[in-house]
C-alpha positions, 0 to 999 in steps of 0.5 A: 577318373582320378584313380585311374589318372592316379593309377596311370601314373604310378605305373609309368613310375614304376617301369624304371622298377620292372627294367631294374629288378623285376624277375621272372616268373621262373627261376632258371632251376625249373623246380623253383618260382621266383615271386615277388610280393608287394605288401604293406609291413604291418600286422595285418599282413604278417601272414606272408612272413609266417608262410615265408619263415615256417618254410610254407613257400619253401615246401611249395617250391617258392622262392618269395621276394616280400617287397614293402609298399605304401598300399594297393594304390602302389601295389595294382600299377606294379603287378601290372608293369610285371615288377610283382606277381602278387600283391596286398590290396584293400577291399578297393583296389579290385574295384578300383583297377577294373573300372580303370580297365586293369584286369585285377583279381583277388586271388584270396580274400582274407583279413577283416575286423570287427568292434571287439578287435579293430586294427584302425583308429583315428588319432590326434595328439592335439589337445583341443581336439576332444572329440570327432566334430573338433576336427571340422577345419583341420587336416586328416590323414589317411595312407592313400587317396581312394582306398578303404581307408580315405573311403572309411575315414569320410565315412566315419566323419559323417557318421560324426556330423562332420562336414567333409568340405571342412576336412583337408585329407592328405596321404601320409604313409602308416609309419610316418603318421605319428610324426606328422602328429608331434609335428603337427602337419595334420591334426588327426591320422587314420592309422592302423596297428602297431601304430595305435599302440605305439601312438597311445604309449607316445600320448596319443588319444584315440578319437574313434575307430573309423572302420569298425564304428561304421560297420562291424564286422567289415572285410577288409583286405587280400592278396591281388593278381593280374588276371592274365598272369592268373590264367596262366600259372594257375598251379604257381597261384594254387601253391602260393595261396596254399602256403599263405593259407597254412599261415592263416590256419597257424595264426586262427588256431593260436594267435601268439604265433602272430604275434611271434611272427610280429615280433620277428620281423619288426622292431616293435617293442614286445609291450606293444605287441603283447598290447596291439589289435590282430584283427581276424583272418580267414581263408574263404571270405565269401564276396558278397562281403565286399557289397559294403565297399561296392555301395560306399565306393559309389557314393564317393564316385570311384565306381560306377558300375554295378560289380560282379563280386564273384567275378572279382575273386579267382576261382580255381578250376 
């Protein structure tokens, strides 16, 4: 399967990273645990910045290095290689990994969005493209292939009655998407915040909200680790999850905390931060909400077997 081959290739590519910069789970100081955590540096994962900046990791005797990466397709192989202990992955990450024989598990499944506050949109700068039907025969970008963005983009195009065989799909990281539109590398992109709001300010138009137009609300992502690591380090996992849950609770109580956190950790203009969608964080999303993604993945041939959804999310003992 292509997904499995991609993960194997990424794992080999990350062998050098593991040898050069992987850190042991335990620091020399037995009171502090060092962790490397892979994440996508966009607003929806700002709870990791908050947990660090508010001292929640430190309170749990964790020294966390946040490592910016493109997505779960890179992060999960890095977890498998030992280069990371935890990492962000979308709702298909663990399904894809398990399908490829990789023992990944969610330790926190925590982010969703709805049509009231979407954080994904299809953007274009092409004046000739006025509706989704005008994308026929065009190139469209998602940040990675065979992940939630790619899968949902295809579902959205089907919903809009666009022939998928006529679309050329390309991988472009979120931060590079607006430049790709300006340079006419692609005709449309599946962007996330803050790039949606930035794109609008640069003249981009929204053709649709490709996640929430298909399903609202829709659960999106969480934090992943390798099951053997989790079983061997349950106390560390509990402390790590406790810290990020405190950050999530801060965001749920006051969305301005999230906006201030994003402002403190990015160079995004304040006016954009004030306007951008944030989505919804939860500390305990029911695993059953992943059924939509199981069905979508089967439709795309990404997974074949029926998953035990509860087994995909770690349950503390």
